[in-house]
Structures are given as C-alpha cells and as structure tokens.
SEBARO-459310 format. One record per atom (N, C-alpha, C): x, y, z; residue in three letters; atom name. Coordinates in nm, 4 decimals. Each point is the difference from the previous one (the first is absolute). Example, Ala and Ser with C-alpha at 12.3 -4.5 7.8 and 13.67 -1.06 7.14 Angstrom:
<dobas>
xx  yy  zz  zami  marlo
1.3190  -0.5690  0.7800  ALA  N
-0.0890  0.1190  0.0000  ALA  CA
0.0900  0.1200  0.0000  ALA  C
-0.0350  0.1050  -0.0720  SER  N
0.0820  0.1190  0.0060  SER  CA
-0.0770  0.1090  0.0730  SER  C
</dobas>
This chain:
<dobas>
xx  yy  zz  zami  marlo
10.0422  17.9861  -4.7553  MET  N
0.1309  0.0284  -0.0564  MET  CA
-0.0036  -0.0282  -0.1506  MET  C
0.0610  0.0864  -0.0730  ALA  N
0.0071  -0.0167  -0.1448  ALA  CA
0.0887  -0.1199  -0.0341  ALA  C
-0.0368  -0.0703  -0.1046  GLU  N
0.0733  -0.1199  -0.0411  GLU  CA
0.1492  0.0290  -0.0199  GLU  C
0.0324  0.1137  -0.0591  HIS  N
0.1409  0.0304  -0.0282  HIS  CA
0.0833  0.0226  0.1260  HIS  C
-0.0656  0.0160  0.1155  GLU  N
0.0734  0.0197  0.1252  GLU  CA
0.0352  -0.1312  0.0694  GLU  C
-0.0623  -0.1093  -0.0382  ARG  N
0.0275  -0.1293  0.0636  ARG  CA
0.1423  -0.0459  -0.0335  ARG  C
0.0588  -0.0741  0.0899  TRP  N
0.1415  -0.0319  -0.0186  TRP  CA
0.0288  -0.0853  -0.1239  TRP  C
-0.0826  -0.0958  -0.0385  PRO  N
0.0336  -0.0729  -0.1234  PRO  CA
0.0022  0.0911  -0.1233  PRO  C
-0.0909  0.0958  -0.0032  GLU  N
-0.0021  0.0943  -0.1123  GLU  CA
0.1229  0.0898  0.0037  GLU  C
0.0374  0.0447  0.1189  GLN  N
0.1197  0.0831  0.0127  GLN  CA
0.1260  -0.0789  -0.0358  GLN  C
-0.0013  -0.1295  0.0301  LEU  N
0.1132  -0.0844  -0.0378  LEU  CA
0.0114  -0.0084  -0.1519  LEU  C
-0.1123  -0.0148  -0.0695  LYS  N
0.0019  -0.0027  -0.1469  LYS  CA
0.0584  0.1292  -0.0558  LYS  C
-0.0379  0.1128  0.0576  VAL  N
0.0522  0.1294  -0.0451  VAL  CA
0.1512  0.0065  0.0248  VAL  C
0.0427  -0.0434  0.1177  ALA  N
0.1432  0.0014  0.0331  ALA  CA
0.0785  -0.0898  -0.0956  ALA  C
-0.0572  -0.1149  -0.0336  LEU  N
0.0666  -0.0885  -0.0956  LEU  CA
0.0038  0.0635  -0.1389  LEU  C
-0.1058  0.0707  -0.0353  GLY  N
-0.0022  0.0710  -0.1272  GLY  CA
0.1115  0.1019  -0.0097  GLY  C
0.0294  0.0660  0.1112  LYS  N
0.1099  0.0975  0.0027  LYS  CA
0.1353  -0.0682  -0.0187  LYS  C
0.0036  -0.1287  0.0311  GLU  N
0.1218  -0.0794  -0.0204  GLU  CA
-0.0010  -0.0669  -0.1380  GLU  C
-0.0981  0.0378  -0.0823  LYS  N
-0.0158  -0.0539  -0.1357  LYS  CA
-0.0386  -0.1483  -0.0001  LYS  C
-0.0681  -0.0418  0.1071  ILE  N
-0.0502  -0.1374  0.0083  ILE  CA
-0.1500  0.0043  -0.0215  ILE  C
-0.0443  -0.0673  -0.1041  LYS  N
-0.1424  -0.0040  -0.0306  LYS  CA
-0.0625  -0.1225  0.0657  LYS  C
-0.1111  0.0216  0.0642  ILE  N
-0.0740  -0.1100  0.0616  ILE  CA
-0.0956  -0.0564  -0.1047  ILE  C
0.0190  -0.1259  -0.0367  ASN  N
-0.0867  -0.0626  -0.0991  ASN  CA
-0.1315  -0.0453  0.0597  ASN  C
0.0069  -0.0569  0.1189  ALA  N
-0.1223  -0.0485  0.0642  ALA  CA
0.0151  0.0178  0.1498  ALA  C
-0.0939  0.0664  0.0577  ASP  N
-0.0012  0.0066  0.1455  ASP  CA
-0.1348  -0.0531  0.0466  ASP  C
0.0078  -0.0859  0.0938  THR  N
-0.1199  -0.0628  0.0523  THR  CA
-0.0046  0.0266  0.1487  THR  C
-0.1025  0.0679  0.0423  ILE  N
-0.0177  0.0271  0.1424  ILE  CA
-0.1218  -0.0791  0.0455  ILE  C
0.0241  -0.0917  0.0899  ILE  N
-0.1084  -0.0841  0.0484  ILE  CA
-0.0565  0.0541  0.1306  ILE  C
0.0868  0.0427  0.0888  ALA  N
-0.0406  0.0402  0.1348  ALA  CA
-0.0862  0.1256  0.0008  ALA  C
-0.0854  0.0074  0.0983  LYS  N
-0.0852  0.1170  0.0236  LYS  CA
0.0252  0.0513  0.1409  LYS  C
-0.0114  0.1288  0.0176  THR  N
0.0118  0.0589  0.1324  THR  CA
-0.1015  -0.0656  0.0932  THR  C
0.0449  -0.0378  0.1177  GLY  N
-0.0882  -0.0589  0.0997  GLY  CA
0.0046  -0.1510  0.0075  GLY  C
0.0718  -0.0640  -0.0915  TRP  N
0.0025  -0.1455  -0.0025  TRP  CA
0.0955  -0.0582  0.1033  TRP  C
-0.0306  -0.1226  0.0391  THR  N
0.0861  -0.0809  0.0847  THR  CA
0.0696  -0.1032  -0.0879  THR  C
0.0906  -0.0747  0.0596  THR  N
0.0751  -0.0998  -0.0754  THR  CA
-0.0906  -0.1045  -0.0640  THR  C
-0.1020  -0.0445  0.0730  ASP  N
-0.0878  -0.1027  -0.0577  ASP  CA
-0.0825  0.0555  -0.1156  ASP  C
-0.0384  0.1261  0.0081  GLU  N
-0.0757  0.0615  -0.1100  GLU  CA
0.0869  0.0152  -0.1246  GLU  C
0.1262  0.0373  0.0205  LEU  N
0.0915  0.0109  -0.1134  LEU  CA
0.0242  -0.1379  -0.0611  LEU  C
0.0193  -0.0994  0.0842  SER  N
0.0214  -0.1360  -0.0500  SER  CA
-0.1189  -0.0480  -0.0832  SER  C
-0.1200  0.0268  0.0475  GLU  N
-0.1204  -0.0394  -0.0741  GLU  CA
-0.0079  0.0724  -0.1344  GLU  C
0.0307  0.1289  0.0004  ALA  N
-0.0047  0.0770  -0.1246  ALA  CA
0.1033  -0.0500  -0.1008  ALA  C
0.1162  -0.0402  0.0484  ILE  N
0.1020  -0.0555  -0.0899  ILE  CA
-0.0509  -0.1291  -0.0619  ILE  C
-0.0621  -0.0834  0.0814  SER  N
-0.0549  -0.1263  -0.0516  SER  CA
-0.1053  0.0244  -0.1073  SER  C
-0.0882  0.0947  0.0245  ILE  N
-0.1071  0.0314  -0.0947  ILE  CA
0.0549  0.0623  -0.1284  ILE  C
0.1076  0.0785  0.0124  SER  N
0.0540  0.0716  -0.1161  SER  CA
0.0559  -0.0937  -0.1060  SER  C
0.0443  -0.1187  0.0408  ASN  N
0.0524  -0.0986  -0.0934  ASN  CA
0.1127  0.0571  -0.0864  ASN  C
0.0867  0.0800  0.0604  LEU  N
0.1132  0.0568  -0.0729  LEU  CA
0.0950  -0.1102  -0.0448  LEU  C
0.0426  0.0100  -0.1224  GLN  N
0.0947  -0.0964  -0.0561  GLN  CA
0.1303  0.0677  -0.0416  GLN  C
0.0007  0.1296  0.0073  GLN  N
0.1130  0.0772  -0.0500  GLN  CA
0.1170  -0.0034  0.0975  GLN  C
0.1193  0.0161  -0.0537  GLU  N
0.1210  0.0122  0.0782  GLU  CA
0.0438  0.1460  -0.0057  GLU  C
0.0463  0.0533  0.1121  TYR  N
0.0347  0.1415  0.0094  TYR  CA
0.1480  0.0178  0.0329  TYR  C
0.0567  0.1112  -0.0490  ASP  N
0.1391  0.0332  0.0301  ASP  CA
0.0153  0.0535  0.1418  ASP  C
-0.1079  0.0558  0.0533  LEU  N
0.0013  0.0594  0.1333  LEU  CA
-0.1352  -0.0249  0.0656  LEU  C
0.0029  -0.0470  0.1242  VAL  N
-0.1224  -0.0229  0.0763  VAL  CA
0.0193  0.0645  0.1367  VAL  C
-0.1009  0.0738  0.0445  THR  N
0.0062  0.0605  0.1331  THR  CA
-0.1123  -0.0557  0.0863  THR  C
0.0253  -0.0002  0.1303  LEU  N
-0.0979  -0.0507  0.0956  LEU  CA
0.0030  0.0878  0.1244  LEU  C
-0.1152  0.0566  0.0325  CYS  N
-0.0147  0.0810  0.1216  CYS  CA
-0.1358  -0.0366  0.0596  CYS  C
0.0016  -0.0788  0.1063  ILE  N
-0.1254  -0.0511  0.0555  ILE  CA
0.0179  -0.0249  0.1502  ILE  C
-0.1055  0.0258  0.0741  GLY  N
0.0023  -0.0355  0.1421  GLY  CA
-0.0619  0.1004  0.0929  GLY  C
-0.0032  0.1270  -0.0399  VAL  N
-0.0515  0.1003  0.0928  VAL  CA
-0.1443  -0.0287  0.0386  VAL  C
-0.0785  -0.0491  -0.0934  ASN  N
-0.1405  -0.0273  0.0318  ASN  CA
-0.0177  -0.1295  0.0786  ASN  C
0.0957  -0.0904  -0.0084  ASN  N
-0.0024  -0.1158  0.0896  ASN  CA
0.0091  0.0499  0.1439  ASN  C
0.0939  0.0897  0.0245  GLN  N
0.0168  0.0548  0.1350  GLN  CA
-0.1230  0.0798  0.0392  GLN  C
-0.0480  0.0854  -0.0880  TYR  N
-0.1131  0.0866  0.0304  TYR  CA
-0.1238  -0.0813  0.0378  TYR  C
-0.0187  -0.1103  -0.0684  ARG  N
-0.1177  -0.0840  0.0262  ARG  CA
0.0212  -0.0999  0.1142  ARG  C
0.1151  0.0068  0.0647  GLY  N
0.0251  -0.0858  0.1148  GLY  CA
0.0343  -0.1436  -0.0343  GLY  C
0.0474  -0.0214  -0.1203  ARG  N
0.0387  -0.1353  -0.0402  ARG  CA
0.1297  -0.0390  0.0715  ARG  C
0.0203  -0.1282  0.0173  SER  N
0.1175  -0.0464  0.0740  SER  CA
0.1274  0.0129  -0.0836  SER  C
0.1091  0.0207  0.0697  LEU  N
0.1307  0.0054  -0.0640  LEU  CA
0.0312  -0.1350  -0.0645  LEU  C
-0.0385  -0.1085  0.0644  GLU  N
0.0263  -0.1338  -0.0536  GLU  CA
-0.0676  -0.0193  -0.1361  GLU  C
-0.1256  0.0427  -0.0106  ASP  N
-0.0690  -0.0104  -0.1290  ASP  CA
0.0691  0.0875  -0.1046  ASP  C
0.0398  0.1201  0.0409  TYR  N
0.0693  0.0891  -0.0927  TYR  CA
0.1268  -0.0660  -0.0524  TYR  C
0.0764  -0.0597  0.0880  ILE  N
0.1259  -0.0631  -0.0403  ILE  CA
-0.0259  -0.1043  -0.1087  ILE  C
-0.0928  -0.0896  0.0243  ASP  N
-0.0298  -0.1056  -0.0975  ASP  CA
-0.0508  0.0576  -0.1320  ASP  C
-0.0937  0.0946  0.0096  GLU  N
-0.0593  0.0569  -0.1213  GLU  CA
0.0994  0.0877  -0.0759  GLU  C
0.0821  0.0758  0.0731  PHE  N
0.1014  0.0819  -0.0658  PHE  CA
0.0997  -0.0886  -0.0743  PHE  C
0.0444  -0.1070  0.0631  GLU  N
0.0954  -0.0893  -0.0661  GLU  CA
-0.0602  -0.0571  -0.1289  GLU  C
-0.1270  -0.0372  0.0047  GLY  N
-0.0655  -0.0489  -0.1213  GLY  CA
-0.0049  0.1055  -0.1087  GLY  C
-0.0288  0.1234  0.0395  LEU  N
-0.0042  0.1092  -0.0986  LEU  CA
0.1380  0.0299  -0.0560  LEU  C
0.1017  -0.0075  0.0834  LEU  N
0.1353  0.0228  -0.0499  LEU  CA
0.0394  -0.1099  -0.0989  LEU  C
-0.0340  -0.1227  0.0302  LYS  N
0.0279  -0.1092  -0.0942  LYS  CA
-0.0721  0.0253  -0.1326  LYS  C
-0.1228  0.0489  0.0072  GLN  N
-0.0751  0.0311  -0.1216  GLN  CA
0.0667  0.1131  -0.0778  GLN  C
0.0471  0.1027  0.0722  ALA  N
0.0696  0.1114  -0.0650  ALA  CA
0.1256  -0.0500  -0.0712  ALA  C
0.0723  -0.0900  0.0643  ILE  N
0.1203  -0.0573  -0.0615  ILE  CA
-0.0372  -0.0797  -0.1251  ILE  C
-0.1089  -0.0718  0.0062  ALA  N
-0.0465  -0.0734  -0.1189  ALA  CA
-0.0328  0.0968  -0.1130  ALA  C
-0.0643  0.1122  0.0317  PHE  N
-0.0305  0.1004  -0.1028  PHE  CA
0.1275  0.0600  -0.0595  PHE  C
0.1096  -0.0050  0.0764  ALA  N
0.1287  0.0504  -0.0479  ALA  CA
0.0808  -0.1121  -0.0650  ALA  C
-0.0680  -0.1015  -0.0470  GLY  N
0.0672  -0.1100  -0.0682  GLY  CA
0.0853  -0.0855  0.0924  GLY  C
-0.0336  -0.0002  0.1281  GLY  N
0.0761  -0.0784  0.0964  GLY  CA
0.1255  0.0680  0.0494  GLY  C
0.0199  0.1238  -0.0404  ASP  N
0.1208  0.0749  0.0357  ASP  CA
-0.0318  0.0996  0.1120  ASP  C
0.0314  -0.0366  0.1227  ALA  N
-0.0302  0.0847  0.1161  ALA  CA
0.0704  0.1351  -0.0066  ALA  C
0.1094  0.0076  -0.0726  SER  N
0.0720  0.1272  -0.0090  SER  CA
-0.0773  0.1052  -0.0793  SER  C
-0.1092  -0.0402  -0.0665  ARG  N
-0.0835  0.0946  -0.0753  ARG  CA
-0.1242  0.0407  0.0789  ARG  C
-0.0015  -0.0316  0.1288  VAL  N
-0.1126  0.0324  0.0878  VAL  CA
0.0461  0.0990  0.1062  VAL  C
-0.0831  0.1008  0.0232  ILE  N
0.0259  0.0961  0.1077  ILE  CA
-0.1191  -0.0015  0.0943  ILE  C
0.0275  -0.0280  0.1261  VAL  N
-0.1001  0.0102  0.1054  VAL  CA
0.0163  0.1366  0.0642  VAL  C
-0.1108  0.0704  0.0130  LEU  N
0.0004  0.1267  0.0720  LEU  CA
-0.0454  -0.0271  0.1424  LEU  C
0.0691  0.0571  0.0955  SER  N
-0.0416  -0.0160  0.1390  SER  CA
-0.1381  0.0618  0.0182  SER  C
-0.0615  -0.0291  0.1125  ILE  N
-0.1340  0.0505  0.0283  ILE  CA
0.0111  0.1391  0.0609  ILE  C
-0.0736  0.0970  -0.0527  PRO  N
0.0026  0.1335  0.0595  PRO  CA
-0.0652  -0.0021  0.1380  PRO  C
0.0454  0.0891  0.0862  ASP  N
-0.0507  0.0087  0.1372  ASP  CA
-0.1008  0.1140  0.0104  ASP  C
-0.1276  -0.0361  0.0056  TYR  N
-0.1044  0.1015  0.0122  TYR  CA
-0.0225  0.0423  0.1450  TYR  C
0.0759  -0.0572  0.0922  GLY  N
-0.0125  0.0368  0.1411  GLY  CA
0.0344  0.1452  0.0279  GLY  C
0.0716  0.0636  -0.0914  VAL  N
0.0387  0.1407  0.0183  VAL  CA
-0.1019  0.0976  -0.0585  VAL  C
-0.1048  -0.0513  -0.0621  THR  N
-0.0958  0.0871  -0.0686  THR  CA
-0.1067  0.0542  0.0953  THR  C
-0.0597  0.1127  -0.0331  PRO  N
-0.1122  0.0502  0.0798  PRO  CA
-0.1141  -0.1012  0.0097  PRO  C
-0.0212  -0.0776  -0.1037  PHE  N
-0.1036  -0.1032  0.0001  PHE  CA
0.0180  -0.0960  0.1175  PHE  C
0.1245  -0.0338  0.0307  ALA  N
0.0299  -0.1010  0.1023  ALA  CA
0.0099  0.0570  0.1412  ALA  C
-0.0119  0.1297  0.0127  LYS  N
0.0226  0.0670  0.1289  LYS  CA
-0.0786  -0.0635  0.1150  LYS  C
-0.1248  -0.0348  -0.0228  GLU  N
-0.0851  -0.0586  0.1048  GLU  CA
-0.0084  -0.1520  -0.0092  GLU  C
0.0884  -0.0629  -0.0763  LYS  N
-0.0064  -0.1441  -0.0229  LYS  CA
0.1228  -0.0736  0.0535  LYS  C
0.0632  0.0532  0.1029  ASN  N
0.1186  -0.0603  0.0604  ASN  CA
0.1176  -0.0041  -0.0977  ASN  C
0.0539  0.1161  -0.0347  PRO  N
0.1070  0.0068  -0.0996  PRO  CA
0.1245  -0.0803  0.0365  PRO  C
0.0318  -0.0088  0.1289  GLU  N
0.1181  -0.0771  0.0401  GLU  CA
-0.0186  -0.1481  -0.0330  GLU  C
-0.1191  -0.0517  0.0255  LYS  N
-0.0301  -0.1400  -0.0308  LYS  CA
0.0056  -0.0235  -0.1509  LYS  C
-0.0566  0.0912  -0.0762  ILE  N
0.0025  -0.0103  -0.1462  ILE  CA
0.1439  -0.0076  -0.0489  ILE  C
0.0822  0.0944  0.0445  SER  N
0.1394  0.0054  -0.0451  SER  CA
0.0765  -0.1257  0.0399  SER  C
-0.0219  -0.0499  0.1204  LYS  N
0.0689  -0.1211  0.0449  LYS  CA
-0.0414  -0.1206  -0.0835  LYS  C
-0.1289  -0.0136  -0.0239  GLU  N
-0.0471  -0.1136  -0.0797  GLU  CA
0.0527  0.0076  -0.1425  GLU  C
-0.0007  0.1193  -0.0581  LEU  N
0.0521  0.0138  -0.1367  LEU  CA
0.1501  -0.0265  -0.0043  LEU  C
0.0715  0.0360  0.1058  MET  N
0.1422  -0.0314  0.0073  MET  CA
0.0195  -0.1519  -0.0009  MET  C
-0.0851  -0.0710  0.0742  ASP  N
0.0081  -0.1466  0.0011  ASP  CA
-0.0297  -0.0573  -0.1387  ASP  C
-0.1022  0.0525  -0.0661  TYR  N
-0.0320  -0.0451  -0.1357  TYR  CA
0.1192  0.0232  -0.0925  TYR  C
0.0593  0.1180  0.0098  ASN  N
0.1127  0.0327  -0.0873  ASN  CA
0.1230  -0.0848  0.0299  ASN  C
0.0232  -0.0332  0.1253  LYS  N
0.1126  -0.0896  0.0324  LYS  CA
-0.0180  -0.1336  -0.0713  LYS  C
-0.1231  -0.0478  0.0004  MET  N
-0.0253  -0.1302  -0.0621  MET  CA
0.0040  0.0077  -0.1525  MET  C
-0.0565  0.1046  -0.0585  ASN  N
0.0051  0.0042  -0.1471  ASN  CA
0.1427  0.0225  -0.0490  ASN  C
0.0813  0.0714  0.0773  LEU  N
0.1414  0.0160  -0.0361  LEU  CA
0.0719  -0.1344  0.0097  LEU  C
-0.0229  -0.0729  0.1076  ARG  N
0.0644  -0.1305  0.0177  ARG  CA
-0.0368  -0.0948  -0.1150  ARG  C
-0.1273  -0.0045  -0.0347  ILE  N
-0.0455  -0.0883  -0.1082  ILE  CA
0.0572  0.0460  -0.1337  ILE  C
-0.0010  0.1303  -0.0237  THR  N
0.0539  0.0543  -0.1249  THR  CA
0.1475  -0.0342  -0.0141  THR  C
0.0751  0.0166  0.1071  ARG  N
0.1432  -0.0353  -0.0048  ARG  CA
0.0195  -0.1492  -0.0244  ARG  C
-0.0830  -0.0827  0.0616  HIS  N
0.0099  -0.1445  -0.0197  HIS  CA
-0.0128  -0.0360  -0.1486  HIS  C
-0.0913  0.0664  -0.0688  TYR  N
-0.0208  -0.0272  -0.1417  TYR  CA
0.0900  0.0836  -0.0900  TYR  C
0.0805  0.0862  0.0584  GLN  N
0.0977  0.0826  -0.0708  GLN  CA
-0.0631  0.0973  -0.0990  GLN  C
-0.1152  0.0530  0.0378  ALA  N
-0.0637  0.1060  -0.0789  ALA  CA
0.0487  0.1342  0.0528  ALA  C
-0.0283  0.1055  -0.0749  GLY  N
0.0360  0.1342  0.0432  GLY  CA
-0.0970  0.0510  0.1052  GLY  C
0.0450  0.0930  0.0805  TYR  N
-0.0828  0.0550  0.1078  TYR  CA
0.0238  0.1495  0.0088  TYR  C
-0.1076  0.0762  -0.0010  ALA  N
0.0097  0.1457  0.0107  ALA  CA
-0.0710  0.0458  0.1272  ALA  C
0.0713  0.0718  0.0825  ASP  N
-0.0571  0.0534  0.1234  ASP  CA
-0.0730  0.1297  -0.0307  ASP  C
-0.1319  -0.0081  -0.0061  ILE  N
-0.0795  0.1221  -0.0165  ILE  CA
-0.0650  0.0382  0.1331  ILE  C
0.0156  -0.0855  0.0998  THR  N
-0.0561  0.0295  0.1326  THR  CA
0.0608  0.1280  0.0558  THR  C
0.1304  0.0136  -0.0144  SER  N
0.0664  0.1194  0.0527  SER  CA
-0.0556  0.1266  -0.0649  SER  C
-0.0394  -0.0093  -0.1252  ILE  N
-0.0603  0.1151  -0.0682  ILE  CA
-0.1374  0.0286  0.0594  ILE  C
-0.0758  -0.1042  0.0265  SER  N
-0.1343  0.0200  0.0565  SER  CA
0.0061  0.0667  0.1369  SER  C
0.1054  -0.0253  0.0756  LEU  N
0.0134  0.0597  0.1328  LEU  CA
0.0168  0.1514  -0.0041  LEU  C
0.0447  0.0511  -0.1126  LEU  N
0.0168  0.1451  -0.0149  LEU  CA
-0.1334  0.0733  0.0038  LEU  C
-0.1086  -0.0716  -0.0231  ALA  N
-0.1336  0.0622  0.0023  ALA  CA
-0.0375  0.0494  0.1393  ALA  C
0.0691  -0.0467  0.1000  LYS  N
-0.0271  0.0477  0.1364  LYS  CA
0.0231  0.1507  0.0099  LYS  C
0.0993  0.0480  -0.0732  GLU  N
0.0355  0.1423  0.0030  GLU  CA
-0.0369  0.0745  -0.1281  GLU  C
-0.0301  -0.0745  -0.1059  ASP  N
-0.0276  0.0628  -0.1295  ASP  CA
-0.1297  -0.0560  -0.0582  ASP  C
-0.1094  0.0680  0.0270  LEU  N
-0.1311  -0.0480  -0.0437  LEU  CA
-0.0183  0.0082  -0.1513  LEU  C
0.0898  0.0670  -0.0702  SER  N
-0.0090  0.0029  -0.1460  SER  CA
0.0291  -0.1381  -0.0587  SER  C
0.0518  -0.0892  0.0816  LEU  N
0.0278  -0.1354  -0.0459  LEU  CA
-0.1227  -0.0902  0.0076  LEU  C
-0.1119  0.0576  0.0474  LEU  N
-0.1238  -0.0767  0.0114  LEU  CA
-0.1057  0.0547  -0.0945  LEU  C
-0.0857  -0.0897  -0.0449  ALA  N
-0.1145  0.0395  -0.0823  ALA  CA
-0.0996  0.0762  0.0877  ALA  C
-0.1045  0.0495  -0.0616  GLU  N
-0.1004  0.0790  0.0721  GLU  CA
-0.0636  -0.0750  0.1162  GLU  C
-0.0061  -0.1324  -0.0091  ASP  N
-0.0613  -0.0785  0.1079  ASP  CA
0.0890  -0.0087  0.1245  ASP  C
0.1220  0.0537  -0.0083  GLN  N
0.0965  0.0002  0.1099  GLN  CA
0.0407  -0.1410  0.0436  GLN  C
-0.0121  -0.0952  -0.0928  LEU  N
0.0391  -0.1381  0.0251  LEU  CA
0.0901  -0.0528  -0.1116  LEU  C
-0.0484  0.0061  -0.1209  HIS  N
0.0723  -0.0566  -0.1134  HIS  CA
0.1111  0.0948  -0.0473  HIS  C
0.1014  -0.0563  -0.0658  PRO  N
0.1082  0.0839  -0.0518  PRO  CA
-0.0487  0.0976  -0.1072  PRO  C
0.0646  0.1142  -0.0034  SER  N
-0.0268  0.0990  -0.1051  SER  CA
0.0889  -0.0313  -0.1206  SER  C
-0.0233  0.0722  -0.1064  GLY  N
0.0853  -0.0133  -0.1174  GLY  CA
0.1452  0.0295  0.0328  GLY  C
0.0229  0.0937  0.0900  GLU  N
0.1375  0.0337  0.0404  GLU  CA
0.0652  -0.1172  0.0729  GLU  C
-0.0732  -0.0642  0.0897  MET  N
0.0594  -0.1160  0.0676  MET  CA
0.0284  -0.1094  -0.1013  MET  C
-0.0933  -0.0233  -0.0904  TYR  N
0.0242  -0.1011  -0.1032  TYR  CA
0.1215  0.0350  -0.0864  TYR  C
0.0204  0.1274  -0.0274  ARG  N
0.1176  0.0424  -0.0766  ARG  CA
0.1273  -0.0411  0.0742  ARG  C
-0.0019  0.0164  0.1305  ARG  N
0.1162  -0.0383  0.0811  ARG  CA
0.0190  -0.1518  0.0020  ARG  C
-0.1108  -0.0736  -0.0018  TRP  N
0.0112  -0.1460  -0.0086  TRP  CA
0.0715  -0.0371  -0.1294  TRP  C
-0.0407  0.0626  -0.1087  VAL  N
0.0605  -0.0297  -0.1301  VAL  CA
0.1493  0.0313  0.0033  VAL  C
0.0369  0.1121  0.0606  MET  N
0.1420  0.0337  0.0119  MET  CA
0.0749  -0.1077  0.0789  MET  C
-0.0661  -0.0578  0.0998  ALA  N
0.0632  -0.1034  0.0827  ALA  CA
0.0163  -0.1318  -0.0745  ALA  C
-0.0930  -0.0312  -0.0884  ILE  N
0.0103  -0.1291  -0.0697  ILE  CA
0.0742  0.0086  -0.1336  ILE  C
0.0166  0.1189  -0.0537  MET  N
0.0659  0.0133  -0.1308  MET  CA
0.1400  -0.0612  -0.0054  MET  C
0.0828  0.0125  0.1035  PRO  N
0.1318  -0.0668  -0.0097  PRO  CA
-0.0128  -0.1512  -0.0203  PRO  C
-0.0961  -0.0628  0.0657  LEU  N
-0.0216  -0.1437  -0.0194  LEU  CA
-0.0535  -0.0288  -0.1400  LEU  C
-0.0926  0.0834  -0.0451  VAL  N
-0.0581  -0.0176  -0.1338  VAL  CA
0.1113  0.0112  -0.1053  VAL  C
0.0880  0.0962  0.0163  LYS  N
0.1096  0.0186  -0.0969  LYS  CA
0.0920  -0.1216  -0.0052  LYS  C
0.0248  -0.0596  0.1150  ILE  N
0.0823  -0.1208  0.0030  ILE  CA
-0.0717  -0.1130  -0.0733  ILE  C
-0.1276  -0.0183  0.0298  ILE  N
-0.0770  -0.1081  -0.0618  ILE  CA
-0.0067  0.0166  -0.1511  ILE  C
-0.0206  0.1230  -0.0448  LEU  N
-0.0144  0.0262  -0.1432  LEU  CA
0.1336  0.0324  -0.0677  LEU  C
0.1098  -0.0169  0.0727  ASN  N
0.1361  0.0235  -0.0535  ASN  CA
0.0181  0.1401  -0.0545  ASN  C
-0.0423  0.0984  0.0754  LEU  N
0.0185  0.1394  -0.0435  LEU  CA
0.1265  0.0583  0.0576  LEU  C
</dobas>
C-alpha cells in the first residue's frame, strides 16, 4: 500500500483541508505488532515531546497470535496511560480506535471466522471499558471493517489488511473527535 493511503497520512490531508497544519507527527507502531512490541518500541524511542493529539489502535495481532485477553488488558492499559502522558496528561486529547475485525475477510475464511470475530469483540469490549475509565476518546472503526464482508474494495490486495478506501472511512469516523480535540 502506498504511504499516502495509510490512515495517519489521510488524517493529515483531512486536517490540511481544515487549514490545520501538522507540525510533527510521530508514528511508532508498525503493521503486525502486538501490545508488548509497541510498548518496547515506545521505550526505545525515548520520546520527550508532548502532542496535541495522540491516537492508539492496537490489539488485532494479540488476538491473531493467540495471546490472552488478560495480557491484552494489562498491556493496553499501560499503552493508554503512555498515550495520555504523550498528550501532556490530558486524556481528552487521546483517541483510541477500536480493533478492526478481520474475521470477515477472505484471508480468515479457513481460520474460524466466528471465533476471530468473537475474540475481537471481547478485546474491543475491554479496550472501550478501559478507554472510558480514563476518559479518552473512542472511535468505532470495527463497524467499518465489517463492511469488507460485502465490499472487497475495502481490503488491500492481500485480502486481509484495510485498503486506502477503508482507511479513508476510518478518518471520516475519527474526524469529529479530532475536531473537538483541536477546537475546530
């Protein structure tokens, strides 16, 4: 996938259309990471900067790799606390994106899609509960991912990962929260 199709890049473009210039964007996460891998990368990055907006979308690979929900809960909460710290301690400047459901993709067809969807629903229930506890923002992008069951244009060529079009829809879903955070 081209860099400009990824959702953080599309978010920058959408903000540009609102006349909001992004001074610094730092993307730490990589496709395929689990919560512990993201936590380790944050530690290594030694970021000292404070951000006006911080987003967090993590967990699908915990489920994919068969990691326990209990470990996810603990690690997700730690990552959310870190995201809040990056937002200067202001949880209202953090947006958690729900975990997309790849159980509807052709990739998952032979991998027990019902089990995948149920487990991801459990993960999302917990990340929503934790996010609400800390009073951060929450964007449901899972419902968008479910549309891929009927619309394969929402998937990348690998028939697993989101396409640029799905990412565009994610950005549309989070923009109302971003506008509130940035006082637009």
